[in-house]
Structures are given as structure tokens and as C-alpha cells.
DOVEXTI-896182 format. One record per residue: residue in three letters; chain; y, z, x of N, C-alpha, C in turn. Coordinates in nm, 3 decimals. Atoms other than C-alpha are relative to their C-alpha. Last residue first. Example, Ala and Ser with C-alpha at 12.3 -4.5 7.8 and 13.67 -1.06 7.14 Angstrom:
<r SER, A, <-0.119, -0.006, -0.082>, <-0.106, 0.714, 1.367>, <0.109, 0.073, -0.077>>,
<r ALA, A, <-0.119, 0.000, 0.089>, <-0.450, 0.780, 1.230>, <0.120, 0.000, 0.090>>,
END
This chain:
<r TYR, A, <-0.119, 0.060, 0.062>, <10.880, 7.814, 10.052>, <0.019, -0.140, 0.053>>,
<r THR, A, <-0.040, 0.137, -0.030>, <10.560, 8.004, 10.116>, <0.134, -0.035, -0.064>>,
<r VAL, A, <0.121, 0.075, -0.028>, <10.393, 8.344, 10.118>, <0.036, -0.142, 0.043>>,
<r LEU, A, <-0.015, 0.143, 0.023>, <10.701, 8.568, 10.140>, <-0.128, -0.071, 0.043>>,
<r ARG, A, <-0.015, 0.075, -0.124>, <10.603, 8.933, 10.126>, <0.004, -0.149, -0.038>>,
<r PHE, A, <0.042, 0.140, 0.002>, <10.662, 9.159, 9.829>, <0.019, -0.061, 0.139>>,
<r GLY, A, <-0.105, 0.101, 0.005>, <10.676, 9.535, 9.825>, <-0.059, -0.139, 0.005>>,
<r TRP, A, <-0.123, -0.062, 0.049>, <10.464, 9.834, 9.910>, <0.114, -0.100, 0.005>>,
<r GLU, A, <0.001, -0.147, -0.008>, <10.099, 9.730, 9.953>, <0.126, 0.065, -0.055>>,
<r ASP, A, <0.068, -0.038, -0.124>, <10.163, 9.353, 9.987>, <0.019, 0.150, 0.022>>,
<r TRP, A, <-0.006, -0.145, -0.022>, <10.257, 9.194, 9.654>, <-0.082, 0.036, 0.122>>,
<r ARG, A, <0.119, -0.075, 0.040>, <10.283, 8.817, 9.689>, <0.019, 0.147, 0.032>>,
<r TRP, A, <0.008, -0.136, -0.055>, <10.592, 8.595, 9.696>, <-0.125, 0.068, -0.052>>,
<r VAL, A, <0.113, -0.073, 0.057>, <10.617, 8.218, 9.642>, <-0.012, 0.132, 0.075>>,
<r THR, A, <0.076, -0.081, -0.094>, <10.946, 8.037, 9.699>, <-0.113, 0.070, -0.074>>,
<r THR, A, <0.111, -0.074, 0.060>, <11.121, 7.753, 9.514>, <-0.076, 0.073, 0.111>>,
<r ARG, A, <0.127, 0.018, -0.069>, <11.463, 7.639, 9.638>, <-0.105, 0.087, -0.068>>,
<r VAL, A, <0.098, -0.105, 0.028>, <11.779, 7.582, 9.434>, <-0.127, -0.030, 0.079>>,
<r PRO, A, <0.140, 0.040, 0.020>, <12.075, 7.375, 9.552>, <-0.090, 0.123, -0.020>>,
<r ALA, A, <0.080, 0.000, -0.123>, <12.426, 7.518, 9.504>, <-0.144, -0.044, -0.030>>,
<r LYS, A, <-0.005, 0.134, -0.059>, <12.638, 7.417, 9.204>, <-0.084, -0.012, 0.127>>,
<r THR, A, <0.076, 0.092, 0.083>, <12.551, 7.722, 8.990>, <0.000, -0.143, 0.055>>,
<r ASP, A, <-0.068, 0.127, -0.020>, <12.663, 7.961, 9.264>, <-0.081, -0.107, -0.073>>,
<r LEU, A, <0.086, 0.112, -0.035>, <12.526, 8.284, 9.121>, <0.086, -0.125, 0.013>>,
<r ALA, A, <0.064, 0.061, 0.116>, <12.783, 8.562, 9.122>, <-0.091, -0.111, 0.050>>,
<r TYR, A, <0.057, 0.133, -0.015>, <12.922, 8.801, 9.382>, <-0.059, -0.047, -0.132>>,
<r SER, A, <0.062, 0.046, 0.123>, <13.152, 9.105, 9.384>, <-0.045, -0.146, 0.016>>,
<r GLU, A, <0.144, 0.003, -0.023>, <13.225, 9.266, 9.721>, <-0.076, -0.043, -0.125>>,
<r GLY, A, <0.047, -0.121, -0.067>, <13.598, 9.190, 9.714>, <-0.147, -0.014, 0.035>>,
<r SER, A, <-0.112, -0.074, -0.059>, <13.639, 8.899, 9.476>, <-0.055, 0.127, 0.062>>,
<r MET, A, <-0.100, -0.004, 0.106>, <13.408, 8.631, 9.335>, <0.128, 0.065, 0.052>>,
<r LYS, A, <-0.083, -0.120, -0.005>, <13.188, 8.530, 9.626>, <0.108, -0.009, -0.106>>,
<r ARG, A, <-0.139, 0.044, -0.005>, <12.934, 8.265, 9.527>, <0.084, 0.126, -0.005>>,
<r TYR, A, <-0.110, -0.078, 0.054>, <12.574, 8.355, 9.604>, <0.132, -0.076, 0.011>>,
<r LYS, A, <-0.091, -0.056, -0.100>, <12.294, 8.107, 9.654>, <0.110, 0.077, -0.071>>,
<r GLY, A, <-0.125, 0.071, -0.016>, <11.993, 8.007, 9.448>, <0.080, 0.056, 0.116>>,
<r GLU, A, <-0.111, -0.075, -0.061>, <11.630, 8.108, 9.445>, <0.123, -0.089, 0.013>>,
<r GLU, A, <-0.104, 0.098, -0.033>, <11.361, 7.975, 9.211>, <0.119, 0.080, 0.048>>,
<r VAL, A, <-0.142, -0.024, 0.020>, <11.080, 8.227, 9.232>, <0.082, -0.124, 0.033>>,
<r VAL, A, <-0.055, 0.130, -0.035>, <10.703, 8.217, 9.193>, <0.147, 0.001, -0.041>>,
<r LEU, A, <-0.132, 0.015, 0.060>, <10.577, 8.576, 9.199>, <0.056, -0.132, 0.050>>,
<r SER, A, <-0.112, 0.009, -0.093>, <10.207, 8.575, 9.275>, <0.128, -0.010, -0.081>>,
<r PRO, A, <-0.136, 0.030, 0.039>, <9.903, 8.678, 9.074>, <0.100, -0.001, 0.116>>,
<r GLY, A, <-0.065, -0.097, 0.086>, <9.554, 8.661, 9.215>, <0.147, -0.034, -0.021>>,
<r ASP, A, <0.006, -0.133, -0.062>, <9.393, 8.483, 9.509>, <0.067, 0.108, -0.084>>,
<r GLY, A, <0.129, -0.062, 0.026>, <9.309, 8.157, 9.328>, <-0.016, 0.139, 0.058>>,
<r ASP, A, <0.100, 0.040, -0.099>, <9.600, 7.970, 9.488>, <-0.138, 0.064, -0.020>>,
<r VAL, A, <-0.026, 0.133, -0.054>, <9.900, 7.967, 9.251>, <-0.111, -0.050, 0.093>>,
<r ASP, A, <0.092, 0.017, -0.111>, <9.804, 8.258, 9.027>, <0.015, -0.143, 0.052>>,
<r ARG, A, <0.119, 0.082, 0.022>, <10.106, 8.316, 8.807>, <-0.085, -0.006, 0.127>>,
<r ILE, A, <0.111, -0.069, -0.065>, <10.411, 8.534, 8.752>, <-0.123, -0.083, -0.029>>,
<r THR, A, <0.121, -0.015, 0.081>, <10.720, 8.330, 8.675>, <-0.101, 0.079, 0.082>>,
<r PHE, A, <0.127, -0.033, -0.063>, <11.075, 8.329, 8.810>, <-0.111, 0.002, -0.102>>,
<r SER, A, <0.107, -0.018, 0.097>, <11.430, 8.208, 8.744>, <-0.127, 0.036, 0.076>>,
<r VAL, A, <-0.043, 0.083, 0.112>, <11.768, 8.183, 8.921>, <-0.101, 0.014, -0.114>>,
<r ILE, A, <0.109, 0.065, 0.075>, <11.697, 8.469, 9.161>, <0.059, -0.073, -0.119>>,
<r PRO, A, <0.020, -0.041, 0.140>, <11.986, 8.549, 9.394>, <-0.111, -0.080, -0.067>>,
<r ARG, A, <-0.029, 0.115, 0.085>, <11.939, 8.493, 9.769>, <-0.026, 0.042, -0.145>>,
<r ASP, A, <-0.072, 0.094, -0.085>, <11.952, 8.775, 10.025>, <0.042, -0.124, -0.078>>,
<r LEU, A, <0.080, 0.112, -0.048>, <11.855, 9.020, 9.750>, <0.086, -0.092, 0.087>>,
<r ASP, A, <-0.061, 0.131, 0.023>, <12.045, 9.346, 9.722>, <-0.090, -0.108, 0.056>>,
<r SER, A, <-0.141, -0.008, -0.035>, <11.797, 9.634, 9.742>, <0.062, -0.134, -0.038>>,
<r SER, A, <-0.055, 0.059, -0.122>, <11.473, 9.589, 9.558>, <0.143, 0.045, 0.024>>,
<r CYS, A, <-0.135, 0.049, 0.030>, <11.316, 9.824, 9.305>, <0.062, -0.050, 0.129>>,
<r TRP, A, <-0.067, 0.052, -0.118>, <10.942, 9.899, 9.303>, <0.135, -0.057, -0.043>>,
<r VAL, A, <0.104, 0.030, -0.097>, <10.706, 10.077, 9.066>, <0.065, -0.041, 0.130>>,
<r GLN, A, <-0.029, 0.096, -0.107>, <10.971, 10.245, 8.853>, <-0.121, -0.014, 0.090>>,
<r LYS, A, <0.000, -0.061, -0.133>, <10.825, 10.421, 8.549>, <0.028, -0.108, 0.104>>,
<r MET, A, <-0.003, 0.098, -0.107>, <10.903, 10.312, 8.192>, <0.015, 0.073, 0.133>>,
<r ALA, A, <-0.125, 0.008, -0.076>, <10.804, 10.586, 7.948>, <-0.013, -0.108, 0.107>>,
<r LYS, A, <-0.111, 0.039, 0.090>, <10.544, 10.614, 7.668>, <0.136, -0.003, 0.071>>,
<r ASN, A, <-0.033, -0.115, 0.083>, <10.297, 10.797, 7.898>, <0.127, -0.023, -0.083>>,
<r GLN, A, <0.096, -0.108, -0.018>, <10.305, 10.506, 8.145>, <0.047, 0.120, -0.082>>,
<r LEU, A, <-0.009, -0.087, 0.117>, <10.473, 10.167, 8.109>, <-0.111, 0.104, 0.010>>,
<r ARG, A, <0.128, -0.019, 0.067>, <10.502, 10.020, 8.459>, <0.025, 0.090, -0.120>>,
<r TYR, A, <0.028, -0.124, 0.073>, <10.824, 9.883, 8.610>, <-0.142, -0.002, -0.056>>,
<r VAL, A, <0.133, 0.001, 0.061>, <10.920, 9.621, 8.873>, <-0.025, 0.137, -0.063>>,
<r PHE, A, <0.059, -0.131, 0.028>, <11.283, 9.553, 8.971>, <-0.135, -0.019, -0.069>>,
<r LEU, A, <0.127, 0.017, 0.070>, <11.437, 9.246, 9.140>, <-0.062, 0.138, -0.017>>,
<r HIS, A, <0.112, -0.086, -0.037>, <11.805, 9.264, 9.241>, <-0.124, -0.040, -0.080>>,
<r ASN, A, <0.124, 0.016, 0.074>, <12.118, 9.040, 9.234>, <-0.112, 0.087, 0.058>>,
<r LYS, A, <0.091, 0.109, -0.032>, <12.458, 9.142, 9.368>, <-0.127, 0.008, -0.086>>,
<r TYR, A, <0.060, 0.038, 0.128>, <12.768, 9.354, 9.307>, <-0.084, -0.123, 0.026>>,
<r SER, A, <0.025, 0.142, 0.025>, <12.864, 9.519, 9.636>, <-0.070, -0.019, -0.134>>,
<r THR, A, <-0.066, 0.042, 0.124>, <13.006, 9.872, 9.622>, <-0.024, -0.147, -0.032>>,
<r ASP, A, <0.020, 0.144, 0.015>, <12.779, 10.038, 9.879>, <0.059, -0.042, -0.135>>,
<r GLU, A, <0.048, 0.039, 0.134>, <12.920, 10.383, 9.952>, <-0.011, -0.151, -0.008>>,
<r ALA, A, <-0.103, 0.019, 0.103>, <12.959, 10.440, 10.324>, <-0.065, -0.036, -0.133>>,
<r THR, A, <-0.098, -0.108, -0.005>, <12.720, 10.590, 10.580>, <0.107, -0.011, -0.108>>,
<r GLN, A, <-0.104, 0.036, 0.096>, <12.407, 10.383, 10.520>, <0.100, 0.114, -0.008>>,
<r TRP, A, <-0.095, 0.089, -0.066>, <12.200, 10.435, 10.837>, <0.114, -0.043, -0.093>>,
<r PHE, A, <-0.086, -0.071, -0.095>, <12.029, 10.744, 10.693>, <0.105, -0.091, 0.065>>,
<r PRO, A, <0.061, -0.013, -0.132>, <11.894, 10.552, 10.394>, <0.100, 0.060, 0.099>>,
<r LYS, A, <-0.031, 0.109, -0.092>, <12.060, 10.629, 10.060>, <-0.073, 0.021, 0.133>>,
<r ILE, A, <0.052, -0.041, -0.131>, <11.933, 10.838, 9.771>, <0.014, -0.118, 0.095>>,
<r SER, A, <-0.056, -0.130, -0.039>, <12.154, 10.791, 9.461>, <-0.050, 0.049, 0.137>>,
<r GLY, A, <0.011, -0.107, 0.097>, <12.090, 10.418, 9.422>, <0.053, 0.130, 0.056>>,
<r PHE, A, <0.101, -0.102, -0.025>, <12.027, 10.187, 9.717>, <-0.017, 0.106, -0.108>>,
<r SER, A, <0.129, 0.049, -0.045>, <12.199, 9.849, 9.685>, <-0.108, 0.107, 0.002>>,
<r GLY, A, <0.073, -0.089, -0.090>, <12.512, 9.912, 9.491>, <-0.138, -0.051, 0.030>>,
<r THR, A, <-0.075, -0.046, -0.116>, <12.664, 9.743, 9.187>, <-0.085, 0.094, 0.082>>,
<r LYS, A, <-0.056, -0.134, 0.007>, <12.432, 9.562, 8.950>, <0.077, 0.030, 0.128>>,
<r TRP, A, <-0.119, -0.011, -0.083>, <12.291, 9.222, 8.864>, <0.054, 0.140, -0.018>>,
<r LEU, A, <-0.123, -0.056, 0.054>, <11.941, 9.204, 8.727>, <0.110, -0.004, 0.103>>,
<r THR, A, <-0.107, 0.024, -0.095>, <11.605, 9.040, 8.765>, <0.129, 0.046, -0.065>>,
<r LEU, A, <-0.129, 0.052, 0.044>, <11.315, 9.185, 8.573>, <0.093, -0.025, 0.116>>,
<r VAL, A, <-0.073, 0.046, -0.119>, <10.944, 9.254, 8.603>, <0.131, -0.058, -0.048>>,
<r LEU, A, <-0.125, 0.062, 0.042>, <10.763, 9.459, 8.337>, <0.076, -0.033, 0.128>>,
<r ASN, A, <-0.131, -0.058, -0.030>, <10.414, 9.526, 8.465>, <0.110, -0.072, -0.076>>,
<r VAL, A, <-0.114, 0.090, 0.021>, <10.062, 9.453, 8.340>, <0.130, 0.076, 0.022>>,
<r THR, A, <-0.083, -0.033, 0.116>, <9.786, 9.666, 8.487>, <0.120, -0.094, -0.006>>,
<r GLY, A, <0.077, 0.004, 0.124>, <9.497, 9.557, 8.712>, <0.078, 0.039, -0.123>>,
<r ASP, A, <0.074, -0.126, 0.016>, <9.659, 9.667, 9.039>, <-0.080, 0.006, -0.129>>,
<r ASN, A, <0.146, 0.017, -0.015>, <9.772, 9.321, 9.153>, <-0.080, 0.129, -0.009>>,
<r ASP, A, <0.041, -0.080, -0.118>, <10.141, 9.414, 9.198>, <-0.152, 0.006, 0.016>>,
<r VAL, A, <-0.061, 0.051, -0.122>, <10.265, 9.130, 8.971>, <-0.039, 0.079, 0.125>>,
<r ASP, A, <0.051, -0.091, -0.103>, <10.028, 9.207, 8.685>, <0.049, -0.045, 0.137>>,
<r GLY, A, <0.119, 0.047, -0.071>, <10.238, 9.032, 8.421>, <-0.038, 0.099, 0.109>>,
<r LEU, A, <0.105, -0.100, 0.010>, <10.530, 9.066, 8.180>, <-0.123, -0.057, 0.068>>,
<r ALA, A, <0.134, 0.051, 0.021>, <10.843, 8.869, 8.262>, <-0.095, 0.118, -0.008>>,
<r PHE, A, <0.109, -0.096, -0.008>, <11.216, 8.931, 8.258>, <-0.132, -0.070, -0.025>>,
<r ASN, A, <0.136, 0.047, 0.029>, <11.530, 8.733, 8.329>, <-0.096, 0.118, -0.004>>,
<r ASP, A, <0.007, 0.144, 0.026>, <11.908, 8.772, 8.346>, <-0.136, -0.044, -0.049>>,
<r ILE, A, <0.134, 0.055, -0.018>, <11.967, 9.148, 8.318>, <0.000, -0.148, -0.039>>,
<r ARG, A, <-0.005, 0.128, 0.070>, <12.326, 9.265, 8.366>, <-0.133, -0.071, 0.028>>,
<r TRP, A, <0.084, 0.107, -0.050>, <12.312, 9.634, 8.458>, <0.021, -0.125, -0.085>>,
<r ASP, A, <-0.068, 0.069, -0.110>, <12.606, 9.869, 8.390>, <-0.089, -0.104, 0.069>>,
<r SER, A, <-0.107, 0.087, 0.049>, <12.474, 9.965, 8.045>, <0.072, -0.075, 0.111>>,
<r PRO, A, <-0.132, -0.061, -0.014>, <12.150, 10.103, 8.188>, <0.111, -0.101, -0.038>>,
<r SER, A, <-0.059, 0.023, -0.132>, <11.842, 9.926, 8.052>, <0.138, 0.066, 0.006>>,
<r ARG, A, <-0.116, 0.089, 0.010>, <11.692, 10.089, 7.747>, <0.057, -0.017, 0.140>>,
<r TRP, A, <-0.084, 0.021, -0.116>, <11.346, 10.247, 7.732>, <0.115, -0.094, -0.035>>,
<r LEU, A, <0.063, -0.057, -0.119>, <11.087, 10.385, 7.490>, <0.090, -0.011, 0.123>>,
<r TYR, A, <-0.045, 0.064, -0.124>, <11.282, 10.330, 7.167>, <-0.062, 0.073, 0.119>>,
<r LYS, A, <-0.040, -0.087, -0.111>, <11.077, 10.450, 6.869>, <0.040, -0.083, 0.123>>,
<r GLU, A, <-0.141, -0.035, 0.015>, <11.072, 10.243, 6.549>, <0.054, 0.083, 0.117>>,
<r GLY, A, <-0.033, -0.033, 0.139>, <10.745, 10.069, 6.629>, <0.149, 0.025, -0.012>>,
<r GLU, A, <0.132, -0.003, 0.059>, <10.712, 10.079, 7.005>, <0.019, 0.048, -0.143>>,
<r ARG, A, <0.022, -0.080, 0.119>, <11.043, 9.971, 7.156>, <-0.147, -0.007, -0.041>>,
<r VAL, A, <0.144, -0.002, 0.022>, <11.158, 9.843, 7.492>, <-0.024, 0.098, -0.114>>,
<r THR, A, <0.054, -0.120, 0.063>, <11.524, 9.747, 7.522>, <-0.151, -0.018, -0.016>>,
<r LEU, A, <0.139, -0.002, 0.043>, <11.686, 9.502, 7.762>, <-0.035, 0.133, -0.066>>,
<r HIS, A, <0.046, -0.139, 0.006>, <12.058, 9.428, 7.801>, <-0.139, 0.003, -0.063>>,
<r HIS, A, <0.027, -0.052, -0.134>, <12.179, 9.082, 7.915>, <-0.035, 0.149, 0.004>>,
<r ASP, A, <-0.124, -0.001, -0.078>, <12.330, 8.983, 7.579>, <-0.015, 0.075, 0.131>>,
<r VAL, A, <-0.115, 0.047, 0.078>, <12.013, 9.076, 7.394>, <0.124, 0.016, 0.086>>,
<r LEU, A, <-0.114, 0.020, -0.089>, <11.680, 9.110, 7.574>, <0.112, -0.063, -0.083>>,
<r THR, A, <-0.108, 0.082, 0.054>, <11.411, 9.252, 7.349>, <0.117, -0.002, 0.097>>,
<r TYR, A, <-0.096, 0.011, -0.109>, <11.073, 9.380, 7.462>, <0.108, -0.096, -0.046>>,
<r GLU, A, <-0.090, 0.114, 0.014>, <10.857, 9.493, 7.169>, <0.105, 0.008, 0.111>>,
<r GLU, A, <-0.142, -0.027, -0.026>, <10.563, 9.722, 7.236>, <0.078, -0.130, -0.017>>,
<r THR, A, <-0.082, 0.103, -0.063>, <10.224, 9.676, 7.072>, <0.144, 0.047, 0.018>>,
<r MET, A, <-0.126, 0.015, 0.073>, <10.004, 9.975, 7.003>, <0.091, -0.095, 0.075>>,
<r GLY, A, <0.026, 0.063, 0.129>, <9.640, 9.959, 7.115>, <0.125, -0.017, -0.086>>,
<r ASP, A, <0.034, -0.102, 0.099>, <9.696, 10.212, 7.394>, <-0.027, -0.057, -0.139>>,
<r GLY, A, <0.138, 0.012, 0.047>, <9.676, 9.953, 7.672>, <-0.042, 0.102, -0.103>>,
<r ASP, A, <0.072, -0.122, -0.035>, <9.998, 10.067, 7.845>, <-0.143, 0.003, -0.054>>,
<r LEU, A, <0.005, -0.025, -0.144>, <10.149, 9.719, 7.855>, <-0.081, 0.122, 0.037>>,
<r ASP, A, <0.047, -0.139, -0.008>, <10.065, 9.627, 7.495>, <-0.019, 0.035, 0.147>>,
<r SER, A, <0.119, -0.020, -0.081>, <10.270, 9.309, 7.448>, <-0.039, 0.148, -0.007>>,
<r VAL, A, <0.082, -0.114, 0.042>, <10.557, 9.161, 7.249>, <-0.125, 0.005, 0.086>>,
<r ALA, A, <0.140, 0.013, -0.036>, <10.840, 8.939, 7.372>, <-0.073, 0.123, -0.052>>,
<r ARG, A, <0.089, -0.106, 0.046>, <11.195, 8.880, 7.246>, <-0.142, -0.032, 0.046>>,
<r THR, A, <0.137, 0.035, -0.030>, <11.490, 8.688, 7.386>, <-0.089, 0.117, -0.037>>,
<r ARG, A, <0.100, -0.096, 0.047>, <11.851, 8.690, 7.266>, <-0.139, -0.054, 0.033>>,
<r SER, A, <0.129, 0.028, -0.062>, <12.173, 8.527, 7.392>, <-0.099, 0.109, -0.041>>,
<r GLY, A, <0.108, 0.044, 0.085>, <12.451, 8.565, 7.133>, <-0.132, -0.031, 0.067>>,
<r ILE, A, <-0.022, 0.002, 0.144>, <12.751, 8.579, 7.359>, <-0.123, -0.056, -0.069>>,
<r GLY, A, <0.032, -0.129, 0.061>, <12.691, 8.696, 7.713>, <0.016, 0.001, -0.150>>,
<r GLY, A, <-0.120, -0.082, 0.002>, <12.876, 8.400, 7.865>, <-0.024, 0.133, -0.067>>,
<r THR, A, <-0.081, 0.048, 0.111>, <12.592, 8.175, 7.766>, <0.127, 0.081, -0.009>>,
<r ASP, A, <-0.120, -0.079, 0.021>, <12.409, 8.211, 8.094>, <0.084, -0.063, -0.110>>,
<r LYS, A, <-0.114, 0.073, -0.053>, <12.071, 8.046, 8.055>, <0.123, 0.083, -0.031>>,
<r LEU, A, <-0.119, 0.014, 0.084>, <11.793, 8.290, 8.003>, <0.102, -0.085, 0.071>>,
<r THR, A, <-0.118, 0.033, -0.077>, <11.451, 8.252, 8.159>, <0.115, -0.018, -0.097>>,
<r VAL, A, <-0.122, 0.036, 0.071>, <11.149, 8.425, 8.011>, <0.108, -0.037, 0.100>>,
<r SER, A, <-0.102, 0.021, -0.102>, <10.790, 8.470, 8.114>, <0.122, -0.059, -0.068>>,
<r VAL, A, <-0.124, 0.066, 0.039>, <10.531, 8.619, 7.885>, <0.089, -0.019, 0.121>>,
<r THR, A, <-0.018, -0.006, 0.144>, <10.179, 8.753, 7.894>, <0.118, -0.084, -0.042>>,
<r LEU, A, <-0.137, 0.031, 0.040>, <10.064, 8.664, 8.238>, <0.009, 0.002, -0.150>>,
<r LEU, A, <-0.076, 0.047, -0.114>, <9.759, 8.792, 8.422>, <0.145, -0.026, -0.037>>,
<r VAL, A, <-0.026, 0.141, 0.018>, <9.629, 8.996, 8.129>, <0.087, -0.045, 0.117>>,
<r ALA, A, <-0.139, 0.045, 0.006>, <9.492, 9.333, 8.227>, <0.006, -0.151, -0.018>>,
<r MET, A, <-0.021, 0.113, -0.089>, <9.141, 9.456, 8.144>, <0.141, -0.053, -0.019>>,
END
């Protein structure tokens, strides 16, 4: 049986110096606890002394949570990150040029056979995620409750969170293949 919410974490930007967050859980249900450690915006997943997953070095992870966000009965790793590009190595047919924008994304993973497997990875988000939790807001199962901010253009196609812009709270629910907006 899956746990609705094990842990939710929000990091404040400290300039990447000394920020550290740790959570433990058994996502694959094998009786062995994994350790999820976010240090200076890089996440590692370890079981005992064995590393199961490390976030790519060009990602800047702000937040992560553990919960059944896709309502399939298993706990997922959900994270928000900043990275270059919207689509990865396989691009949609309408994308003719390389996407070099640096923006915010939401990724969902499942731990399976001692490896992190992608469940769902967003393209660039219209509004960057400031923080989020996974919780049942209406008795219909887990939802993603998100505080969204606005982008601030840095240079070229590089963006950052505008810390002076107002934040709005939205609720998203898994809908077969992705999230749909429930309310804001």
C-alpha cells in the first residue's frame, strides 16, 4: 500500500552554498529504505552505500517531494528543476531549431528495479514553480498543490524566478498522461 505523502521539501535559494535537504523512504516497497539527499541543488538517491541515481550536473533542482502524484498506488519522486532546453534529444516535428532557453520544469520519477524511471517530464513551464506539496485537497486522491511565480529574463533565453512578483496557488491533478489544472 502506498503512502499518500512521505515528504515535501522547499529550499530557499542560498546562492547554492551549503543548502542541504534529506528524506528517507522505501519507494519501491522492497523493505530497504532509500535516502534522498539534495545538496546545493543536486539530488542523489542512495540505498545503503549504493547510489541508485544522481541528477545530471546541468540541472538545478529547487524542490522535491515523495508521494503518489499520478494516483497509481505507488509513491513517486517529484522534483522541480531549472535546465536548458524544453524537449530533450527527441524533439516534436514542429521544433526546427535547437531550444536553448533556460527555464523551470516539473519531472516525475518512479523507482523500479533499483533505477529511477521517468514517468513524466514537462517542457518549459509557463510559470515557474516556487514550491509545491502533494496532498488530497478534496477527498478524490492526491493532487499537486503549487505556488507559481513569474519569470525574470536574465539574458538571451536565460530566465530566473522573479522573487518580487506575486505568487499564486494552483491545484493540479494527474489525468492519464500529464497534469490538468483543477483550480487556481
